[in-house]
Steps between C-alpha positions, in 0.01 A plus 500: 500500500855582603750689287849354533846589363604343170752260656287401799544124462882490515552820704710653225574854385192693620393279792614508861618148592242431770346153470186621679399657170411153371291439813305818428455410134362158592220677689367705208283406203696674225845648456585775257874534433617848403701446180500844337842569347640158595531364144473600136419309183844506345741402772353377824150360447607137443683493834204658676256261329666196661501676838129578466422136419669401826301762689174371356594142590578608860160667516323187373676286759401744776142563375556870429377657178748699291403826326760611248573870451414619152706801397420640154809719486561872520501799269613852586206609282267414790661768714567753224258489201745709294761225511484224236361154570780259593 
């Protein structure tokens, strides 16, 4: 399993534009893109959803499994029990 930046396929935003990254990815069994903080439900998820579909299709074509990051959210209450749930 190899963790990769969110925009690994198109070398955007958080990914250094080195095409050898794809060569490395093609030699692993599973990739795990780091997507924490890259989208939210209200504004940006629909754009990210179409990007993710393209990533999964690339993986299928190159026989690499795709493991999506599941992020349940965040609450300051986890760090400070006196703060309210949010």
